[in-house]
One Martini backbone bead per residue (centre of mass of N, CA, C, O) as a GRO file, in nm:
protein
  297
    1MET     BB    1  -0.491  -3.246   5.896
    2ALA     BB    2  -0.434  -3.253   5.580
    3SER     BB    3  -0.345  -3.430   5.333
    4ILE     BB    4  -0.149  -3.427   5.063
    5ARG     BB    5  -0.359  -3.537   4.864
    6SER     BB    6  -0.576  -3.329   4.933
    7LYS     BB    7  -0.415  -3.075   4.852
    8ILE     BB    8  -0.366  -3.154   4.559
    9THR     BB    9  -0.661  -3.193   4.476
   10ALA     BB   10  -0.756  -2.906   4.545
   11SER     BB   11  -0.570  -2.766   4.342
   12ILE     BB   12  -0.687  -2.899   4.091
   13MET     BB   13  -0.983  -2.809   4.133
   14ARG     BB   14  -0.923  -2.503   4.127
   15GLN     BB   15  -0.817  -2.523   3.814
   16THR     BB   16  -1.095  -2.650   3.714
   17MET     BB   17  -1.380  -2.639   3.847
   18LYS     BB   18  -1.382  -2.341   3.955
   19ARG     BB   19  -1.311  -2.203   3.673
   20LYS     BB   20  -1.563  -2.362   3.502
   21LEU     BB   21  -1.804  -2.394   3.672
   22GLY     BB   22  -2.076  -2.224   3.524
   23ARG     BB   23  -1.943  -2.010   3.315
   24SER     BB   24  -2.112  -2.049   3.042
   25GLY     BB   25  -2.440  -2.095   3.086
   26ASP     BB   26  -2.444  -2.392   2.964
   27VAL     BB   27  -2.601  -2.668   3.044
   28GLU     BB   28  -2.495  -2.889   2.850
   29LYS     BB   29  -2.196  -2.821   2.884
   30GLU     BB   30  -2.186  -2.866   3.192
   31ARG     BB   31  -2.267  -3.162   3.188
   32ARG     BB   32  -2.029  -3.262   3.019
   33PHE     BB   33  -1.806  -3.165   3.210
   34LEU     BB   34  -1.879  -3.335   3.457
   35ASP     BB   35  -1.865  -3.612   3.321
   36LYS     BB   36  -1.567  -3.585   3.238
   37MET     BB   37  -1.442  -3.551   3.519
   38THR     BB   38  -1.555  -3.821   3.647
   39SER     BB   39  -1.442  -4.025   3.425
   40LEU     BB   40  -1.133  -4.016   3.501
   41THR     BB   41  -1.203  -4.208   3.784
   42SER     BB   42  -1.375  -4.429   3.677
   43SER     BB   43  -1.464  -4.794   3.784
   44ARG     BB   44  -1.748  -4.852   3.803
   45LYS     BB   45  -1.998  -5.040   3.726
   46LEU     BB   46  -2.272  -5.068   3.566
   47GLY     BB   47  -2.585  -5.070   3.658
   48ARG     BB   48  -2.913  -5.122   3.711
   49SER     BB   49  -3.173  -5.020   3.527
   50VAL     BB   50  -3.453  -4.815   3.646
   51THR     BB   51  -3.801  -4.773   3.757
   52VAL     BB   52  -3.914  -4.555   4.030
   53GLY     BB   53  -4.199  -4.399   4.046
   54GLY     BB   54  -4.121  -4.283   3.745
   55VAL     BB   55  -3.808  -4.296   3.812
   56PRO     BB   56  -3.501  -4.300   3.726
   57GLY     BB   57  -3.222  -4.543   3.769
   58GLU     BB   58  -2.949  -4.693   3.974
   59TRP     BB   59  -2.804  -4.986   4.073
   60GLN     BB   60  -2.597  -5.051   4.362
   61LEU     BB   61  -2.387  -5.307   4.472
   62PRO     BB   62  -2.223  -5.490   4.671
   63ILE     BB   63  -1.940  -5.668   4.617
   64LYS     BB   64  -1.996  -5.802   4.902
   65GLY     BB   65  -2.249  -5.964   4.957
   66GLU     BB   66  -2.552  -5.903   5.101
   67PRO     BB   67  -2.796  -5.688   5.124
   68GLU     BB   68  -2.938  -5.517   5.432
   69ARG     BB   69  -2.996  -5.245   5.280
   70THR     BB   70  -3.125  -4.913   5.175
   71ILE     BB   71  -3.048  -4.660   4.923
   72LEU     BB   72  -3.148  -4.326   4.860
   73TYR     BB   73  -2.990  -4.144   4.606
   74LEU     BB   74  -2.895  -3.785   4.591
   75HIS     BB   75  -2.751  -3.603   4.376
   76GLY     BB   76  -2.545  -3.373   4.273
   77GLY     BB   77  -2.556  -3.033   4.085
   78GLY     BB   78  -2.760  -2.791   4.152
   79TYR     BB   79  -3.024  -2.915   3.997
   80VAL     BB   80  -2.865  -2.936   3.692
   81LEU     BB   81  -2.663  -3.157   3.753
   82GLY     BB   82  -2.610  -3.480   3.711
   83SER     BB   83  -2.576  -3.842   3.779
   84PRO     BB   84  -2.503  -4.166   3.788
   85ASP     BB   85  -2.231  -4.123   3.643
   86SER     BB   86  -2.106  -3.907   3.853
   87HIS     BB   87  -2.179  -4.121   4.128
   88ARG     BB   88  -2.103  -4.425   4.116
   89ASP     BB   89  -1.846  -4.461   4.288
   90MET     BB   90  -1.939  -4.338   4.557
   91VAL     BB   91  -2.200  -4.504   4.597
   92GLY     BB   92  -2.063  -4.777   4.583
   93ALA     BB   93  -1.888  -4.733   4.836
   94ILE     BB   94  -2.127  -4.699   5.028
   95ALA     BB   95  -2.251  -4.975   4.978
   96ASP     BB   96  -2.012  -5.130   5.088
   97ALA     BB   97  -2.000  -4.998   5.379
   98ALA     BB   98  -2.329  -5.068   5.433
   99GLN     BB   99  -2.444  -5.315   5.308
  100ALA     BB  100  -2.590  -5.206   5.031
  101ARG     BB  101  -2.841  -5.088   4.831
  102ALA     BB  102  -2.823  -4.841   4.560
  103LEU     BB  103  -3.024  -4.568   4.452
  104ILE     BB  104  -2.966  -4.371   4.177
  105LEU     BB  105  -3.133  -4.087   4.122
  106ASP     BB  106  -3.280  -3.950   3.811
  107TYR     BB  107  -3.376  -3.670   3.855
  108ARG     BB  108  -3.515  -3.389   3.776
  109LEU     BB  109  -3.399  -3.104   3.606
  110ALA     BB  110  -3.275  -2.804   3.570
  111PRO     BB  111  -3.489  -2.611   3.379
  112GLU     BB  112  -3.703  -2.822   3.294
  113THR     BB  113  -3.733  -2.880   3.624
  114PRO     BB  114  -3.846  -2.719   3.871
  115PHE     BB  115  -3.945  -2.630   4.150
  116PRO     BB  116  -4.038  -2.940   4.314
  117GLY     BB  117  -3.944  -3.188   4.136
  118ALA     BB  118  -3.721  -3.330   4.306
  119VAL     BB  119  -3.898  -3.390   4.552
  120GLU     BB  120  -4.117  -3.553   4.408
  121ASP     BB  121  -3.929  -3.779   4.307
  122ALA     BB  122  -3.817  -3.876   4.579
  123VAL     BB  123  -4.093  -3.951   4.705
  124ALA     BB  124  -4.186  -4.146   4.483
  125ALA     BB  125  -3.955  -4.349   4.527
  126TYR     BB  126  -4.014  -4.411   4.822
  127LYS     BB  127  -4.301  -4.517   4.786
  128ALA     BB  128  -4.219  -4.748   4.593
  129LEU     BB  129  -4.045  -4.903   4.792
  130LEU     BB  130  -4.275  -4.961   4.985
  131ASP     BB  131  -4.463  -5.105   4.774
  132GLU     BB  132  -4.227  -5.333   4.728
  133GLY     BB  133  -4.148  -5.403   5.055
  134GLU     BB  134  -3.988  -5.203   5.193
  135ALA     BB  135  -3.843  -5.130   5.488
  136PRO     BB  136  -3.811  -4.832   5.644
  137GLU     BB  137  -3.591  -4.937   5.865
  138LYS     BB  138  -3.389  -4.997   5.587
  139ILE     BB  139  -3.395  -4.695   5.495
  140PHE     BB  140  -3.195  -4.455   5.319
  141ILE     BB  141  -3.128  -4.108   5.288
  142ALA     BB  142  -2.906  -3.962   5.040
  143GLY     BB  143  -2.666  -3.679   4.991
  144ASP     BB  144  -2.513  -3.422   4.783
  145SER     BB  145  -2.537  -3.110   4.824
  146ALA     BB  146  -2.817  -3.072   4.678
  147GLY     BB  147  -2.878  -3.366   4.779
  148GLY     BB  148  -2.860  -3.286   5.079
  149GLY     BB  149  -3.097  -3.089   5.080
  150LEU     BB  150  -3.297  -3.292   4.951
  151THR     BB  151  -3.297  -3.489   5.181
  152ALA     BB  152  -3.427  -3.302   5.390
  153ALA     BB  153  -3.679  -3.232   5.221
  154THR     BB  154  -3.781  -3.523   5.191
  155LEU     BB  155  -3.822  -3.579   5.492
  156VAL     BB  156  -4.031  -3.357   5.532
  157SER     BB  157  -4.237  -3.461   5.320
  158ILE     BB  158  -4.282  -3.736   5.444
  159LYS     BB  159  -4.397  -3.629   5.705
  160ASP     BB  160  -4.629  -3.446   5.586
  161GLN     BB  161  -4.759  -3.721   5.439
  162GLY     BB  162  -4.749  -3.967   5.658
  163LEU     BB  163  -4.501  -4.126   5.631
  164PRO     BB  164  -4.273  -4.342   5.694
  165ASN     BB  165  -3.983  -4.350   5.829
  166PRO     BB  166  -3.679  -4.377   5.787
  167ALA     BB  167  -3.382  -4.460   5.940
  168GLY     BB  168  -3.229  -4.223   5.768
  169GLY     BB  169  -2.988  -3.949   5.715
  170VAL     BB  170  -2.756  -3.815   5.455
  171CYS     BB  171  -2.544  -3.516   5.461
  172LEU     BB  172  -2.334  -3.391   5.205
  173SER     BB  173  -2.255  -3.091   5.173
  174PRO     BB  174  -2.509  -2.912   5.217
  175TRP     BB  175  -2.761  -2.741   5.028
  176ALA     BB  176  -2.984  -2.552   5.257
  177ASP     BB  177  -2.948  -2.237   5.131
  178LEU     BB  178  -3.093  -2.028   4.876
  179THR     BB  179  -3.037  -1.733   5.024
  180PHE     BB  180  -2.735  -1.686   5.121
  181SER     BB  181  -2.701  -1.634   5.462
  182GLY     BB  182  -2.424  -1.744   5.495
  183ALA     BB  183  -2.107  -1.651   5.586
  184SER     BB  184  -1.930  -1.866   5.423
  185MET     BB  185  -1.990  -1.758   5.136
  186ASN     BB  186  -1.749  -1.546   5.203
  187THR     BB  187  -1.523  -1.656   5.407
  188LYS     BB  188  -1.478  -1.925   5.192
  189ALA     BB  189  -1.420  -1.835   4.895
  190LEU     BB  190  -1.101  -1.903   4.881
  191ASP     BB  191  -1.100  -2.201   5.001
  192ASP     BB  192  -1.277  -2.305   4.792
  193ALA     BB  193  -1.219  -2.556   4.529
  194MET     BB  194  -1.524  -2.543   4.369
  195LEU     BB  195  -1.707  -2.316   4.488
  196SER     BB  196  -1.948  -2.047   4.429
  197LYS     BB  197  -2.179  -1.804   4.442
  198GLU     BB  198  -2.212  -1.773   4.141
  199THR     BB  199  -2.274  -2.067   4.068
  200LEU     BB  200  -2.511  -2.109   4.268
  201SER     BB  201  -2.691  -1.881   4.157
  202TRP     BB  202  -2.738  -2.003   3.883
  203MET     BB  203  -2.866  -2.267   3.978
  204GLY     BB  204  -3.086  -2.151   4.166
  205GLY     BB  205  -3.236  -1.994   3.945
  206LEU     BB  206  -3.318  -2.240   3.776
  207TYR     BB  207  -3.474  -2.393   3.999
  208LEU     BB  208  -3.675  -2.164   4.101
  209ALA     BB  209  -3.799  -1.972   3.887
  210GLY     BB  210  -3.895  -1.727   4.102
  211GLN     BB  211  -3.907  -1.856   4.362
  212ASP     BB  212  -3.891  -1.911   4.694
  213ALA     BB  213  -3.596  -1.956   4.872
  214GLY     BB  214  -3.752  -1.996   5.168
  215ASN     BB  215  -3.856  -2.254   5.114
  216PRO     BB  216  -3.837  -2.543   5.299
  217LEU     BB  217  -3.792  -2.732   5.028
  218ALA     BB  218  -3.535  -2.553   4.940
  219SER     BB  219  -3.469  -2.450   5.257
  220PRO     BB  220  -3.436  -2.659   5.532
  221ILE     BB  221  -3.347  -2.456   5.760
  222PHE     BB  222  -3.672  -2.353   5.763
  223ALA     BB  223  -3.772  -2.610   5.874
  224ASP     BB  224  -3.959  -2.856   6.030
  225LEU     BB  225  -3.765  -3.119   6.191
  226SER     BB  226  -3.958  -3.258   6.345
  227GLY     BB  227  -3.954  -3.618   6.340
  228LEU     BB  228  -3.695  -3.697   6.239
  229PRO     BB  229  -3.455  -3.888   6.169
  230PRO     BB  230  -3.156  -3.971   6.177
  231LEU     BB  231  -2.854  -3.768   6.134
  232LEU     BB  232  -2.590  -3.711   5.891
  233ILE     BB  233  -2.325  -3.464   5.888
  234GLN     BB  234  -2.098  -3.370   5.627
  235VAL     BB  235  -1.817  -3.132   5.629
  236GLY     BB  236  -1.610  -2.895   5.514
  237GLY     BB  237  -1.395  -2.640   5.633
  238ASP     BB  238  -1.365  -2.508   5.312
  239GLU     BB  239  -1.668  -2.423   5.276
  240VAL     BB  240  -1.936  -2.231   5.169
  241LEU     BB  241  -2.139  -2.461   5.311
  242LEU     BB  242  -2.087  -2.472   5.615
  243ASP     BB  243  -2.336  -2.311   5.732
  244ASP     BB  244  -2.550  -2.499   5.628
  245ALA     BB  245  -2.467  -2.735   5.812
  246LEU     BB  246  -2.476  -2.594   6.087
  247ARG     BB  247  -2.783  -2.504   6.065
  248LEU     BB  248  -2.903  -2.782   6.021
  249HIS     BB  249  -2.808  -2.895   6.287
  250GLU     BB  250  -2.948  -2.687   6.472
  251ALA     BB  251  -3.237  -2.738   6.372
  252GLY     BB  252  -3.241  -3.035   6.457
  253ARG     BB  253  -3.162  -3.011   6.755
  254SER     BB  254  -3.398  -2.812   6.834
  255ALA     BB  255  -3.614  -3.047   6.730
  256GLY     BB  256  -3.495  -3.338   6.847
  257VAL     BB  257  -3.280  -3.452   6.671
  258ASP     BB  258  -3.066  -3.711   6.576
  259VAL     BB  259  -2.768  -3.531   6.527
  260THR     BB  260  -2.469  -3.552   6.325
  261LEU     BB  261  -2.164  -3.364   6.327
  262GLU     BB  262  -1.905  -3.327   6.064
  263VAL     BB  263  -1.598  -3.150   6.063
  264TRP     BB  264  -1.358  -3.138   5.808
  265ASP     BB  265  -1.052  -3.047   5.802
  266GLN     BB  266  -0.972  -2.890   5.501
  267MET     BB  267  -1.211  -2.969   5.335
  268MET     BB  268  -1.377  -3.019   5.057
  269HIS     BB  269  -1.619  -3.056   4.845
  270VAL     BB  270  -1.707  -3.362   4.837
  271TRP     BB  271  -1.447  -3.563   4.898
  272HIS     BB  272  -1.569  -3.845   4.836
  273LEU     BB  273  -1.523  -3.833   4.521
  274MET     BB  274  -1.190  -3.869   4.601
  275ALA     BB  275  -1.129  -4.156   4.741
  276MET     BB  276  -0.906  -4.277   4.550
  277ALA     BB  277  -0.697  -4.029   4.657
  278VAL     BB  278  -0.846  -3.965   4.936
  279PRO     BB  279  -0.841  -4.073   5.258
  280GLU     BB  280  -1.082  -3.908   5.378
  281GLY     BB  281  -1.294  -4.037   5.197
  282LYS     BB  282  -1.281  -4.324   5.310
  283LEU     BB  283  -1.345  -4.246   5.605
  284ALA     BB  284  -1.621  -4.115   5.556
  285ILE     BB  285  -1.756  -4.364   5.429
  286LYS     BB  286  -1.720  -4.547   5.669
  287GLY     BB  287  -1.901  -4.371   5.855
  288ILE     BB  288  -2.159  -4.412   5.698
  289GLY     BB  289  -2.177  -4.716   5.735
  290GLU     BB  290  -2.191  -4.709   6.046
  291PHE     BB  291  -2.449  -4.545   6.068
  292MET     BB  292  -2.635  -4.746   5.917
  293LYS     BB  293  -2.583  -4.995   6.096
  294LYS     BB  294  -2.686  -4.861   6.361
  295HIS     BB  295  -2.993  -4.759   6.239
  296ALA     BB  296  -3.069  -5.029   6.152
  297ALA     BB  297  -3.299  -5.289   6.219
   0.00000   0.00000   0.00000
């Protein structure tokens, strides 16, 4: 059963984000809207800006103690929106929970850079971390929404390029199927407090720019996931992307991957972003930290 705070937050998001997100069709306006919404609850201090592998980003460090592992974080926003600004608080909280330093990658967005630009940027940043001396067994790749699907795609690309696997991957409410073939895209349409098929279709169209939505690096539920490192998938029970997560889990399990699926009852899309107000967000982030501590060498 969802907490009262979670239900209130979902109601507010339904009246704000779901009614407005993507409706204007104006990319710059939508980016400003997302930044404005996230800034209302932002409290984390600006981290150190860097360029890693030619890609800009921002480091967030744990508030207490020295970092013992590294997170390459791929933010959500439908491949069109989002930045370190929109995800600073949540990623900072994950860094605290995992006792890690987290690089929020400011990868190139559509429509300026369509598929596979985001995948290329994520892999370039991972290669650069290795070149800088980071041990792969202490690196995690994580992301939410589009960044969750991008996490899976990046892991597949890392494997295909013969690079050493990171310690694991974390996919939060992953958008892993740009063909929209999951039943929950329709069955959860009224339950989802944030996303709709209409909004996702707009974003997906900008990202793909006419390319095949079934490409495994765009929709990793269709990829060969064999050989991937351990995965943690967390998804809300009220999401239109529920089936994306379920099928990503099944694809991983069928391929022999050590994959853990957590379906959080009555939770909205990436409820972790609301952790300051929603207790389930804090609990989910705590679980991410435990997963990383368990699987880091």
